[in-house]
ROTORRO-121967 format. One record per residue (C-alpha): x, y, z; residue in three letters; chain; residue number from 1. Coordinates in Angstrom, 2 decimals. Example, Ala and Ser with C-alpha at 12.3 -4.5 7.8 and 13.67 -1.06 7.14 Angstrom:
<sites>
+---------+---------+---------+--------+--------+-----+
:      xx :      yy :      zz : residu : chaine : num :
+---------+---------+---------+--------+--------+-----+
:   12.30 :   -4.50 :    7.80 :    ALA :      A :   1 :
:   13.67 :   -1.06 :    7.14 :    SER :      A :   2 :
+---------+---------+---------+--------+--------+-----+
</sites>
This chain:
<sites>
+---------+---------+---------+--------+--------+-----+
:      xx :      yy :      zz : residu : chaine : num :
+---------+---------+---------+--------+--------+-----+
:   81.95 :  105.69 :   92.90 :    MET :      A :   1 :
:   84.28 :  107.08 :   95.56 :    SER :      A :   2 :
:   87.98 :  107.61 :   94.92 :    MET :      A :   3 :
:   88.78 :  104.71 :   97.22 :    GLY :      A :   4 :
:   86.45 :  102.34 :   95.39 :    ALA :      A :   5 :
:   87.85 :  103.51 :   92.07 :    TYR :      A :   6 :
:   91.40 :  102.84 :   93.26 :    ALA :      A :   7 :
:   90.67 :   99.21 :   94.20 :    VAL :      A :   8 :
:   88.57 :   98.31 :   91.18 :    ARG :      A :   9 :
:   91.40 :   96.21 :   89.68 :    ASP :      A :  10 :
:   92.60 :   94.69 :   92.97 :    LEU :      A :  11 :
:   92.28 :   90.92 :   93.37 :    HIS :      A :  12 :
:   89.52 :   89.87 :   95.77 :    VAL :      A :  13 :
:   91.91 :   87.68 :   97.81 :    ALA :      A :  14 :
:   94.30 :   90.58 :   98.50 :    ALA :      A :  15 :
:   95.05 :   91.36 :  102.13 :    THR :      A :  16 :
:   94.38 :   94.72 :  103.76 :    ASP :      A :  17 :
:   98.08 :   95.58 :  103.56 :    ARG :      A :  18 :
:   98.14 :   94.80 :   99.82 :    GLU :      A :  19 :
:   95.05 :   96.96 :   99.39 :    CYS :      A :  20 :
:   96.70 :   99.91 :  101.13 :    VAL :      A :  21 :
:   99.89 :   99.52 :   99.08 :    ARG :      A :  22 :
:   97.85 :   99.31 :   95.89 :    HIS :      A :  23 :
:   95.96 :  102.52 :   96.68 :    VAL :      A :  24 :
:   99.11 :  104.38 :   97.74 :    LEU :      A :  25 :
:  100.78 :  103.57 :   94.42 :    THR :      A :  26 :
:   97.79 :  105.09 :   92.61 :    LYS :      A :  27 :
:   97.86 :  108.35 :   94.57 :    LEU :      A :  28 :
:   99.67 :  111.31 :   93.10 :    ALA :      A :  29 :
:  103.10 :  111.91 :   94.64 :    PRO :      A :  30 :
:  101.93 :  115.27 :   96.00 :    GLY :      A :  31 :
:   99.13 :  113.57 :   97.94 :    ALA :      A :  32 :
:  101.69 :  111.82 :  100.13 :    ARG :      A :  33 :
:  102.70 :  115.07 :  101.83 :    ARG :      A :  34 :
:  101.88 :  115.58 :  105.50 :    ARG :      A :  35 :
:   99.23 :  118.26 :  104.97 :    GLU :      A :  36 :
:   97.09 :  115.81 :  102.98 :    TYR :      A :  37 :
:   97.12 :  113.14 :  105.71 :    ARG :      A :  38 :
:   93.39 :  113.40 :  106.55 :    ASP :      A :  39 :
:   92.40 :  113.21 :  102.88 :    THR :      A :  40 :
:   94.75 :  110.30 :  102.29 :    ARG :      A :  41 :
:   93.36 :  108.42 :  105.29 :    HIS :      A :  42 :
:   89.80 :  109.02 :  104.10 :    THR :      A :  43 :
:   90.65 :  107.58 :  100.69 :    VAL :      A :  44 :
:   92.33 :  104.57 :  102.33 :    LEU :      A :  45 :
:   89.32 :  103.97 :  104.59 :    ARG :      A :  46 :
:   86.98 :  104.15 :  101.59 :    ASP :      A :  47 :
:   89.21 :  101.79 :   99.64 :    ALA :      A :  48 :
:   89.34 :   99.23 :  102.46 :    LEU :      A :  49 :
:   85.57 :   99.44 :  102.93 :    ALA :      A :  50 :
:   85.02 :   98.90 :   99.19 :    ALA :      A :  51 :
:   87.46 :   95.99 :   99.19 :    HIS :      A :  52 :
:   85.69 :   94.36 :  102.17 :    HIS :      A :  53 :
:   82.29 :   94.82 :  100.48 :    ARG :      A :  54 :
:   83.65 :   93.15 :   97.36 :    HIS :      A :  55 :
:   85.06 :   90.25 :   99.39 :    GLN :      A :  56 :
:   81.70 :   89.80 :  101.17 :    ALA :      A :  57 :
:   79.88 :   89.82 :   97.85 :    LEU :      A :  58 :
:   82.17 :   87.16 :   96.42 :    VAL :      A :  59 :
:   81.78 :   85.03 :   99.57 :    ARG :      A :  60 :
:   77.99 :   85.36 :   99.32 :    GLU :      A :  61 :
:   77.91 :   84.09 :   95.76 :    PHE :      A :  62 :
:   80.49 :   81.37 :   96.42 :    ALA :      A :  63 :
:   78.19 :   79.55 :   98.83 :    LEU :      A :  64 :
+---------+---------+---------+--------+--------+-----+
</sites>
């Protein structure tokens, strides 16, 4: 499980992308918010959004 997927494991499936990003940013260590970690932070956010979208698609698939 990637760090992004781990960060969104307790996020509600109906959460918006903005809520997902805020949720992940609150879970990051304060030092990870520094400028030199921007690429790493963006990679984690992309992974988290991808995991959240996969989870939403899975729920939609089973809801039909």
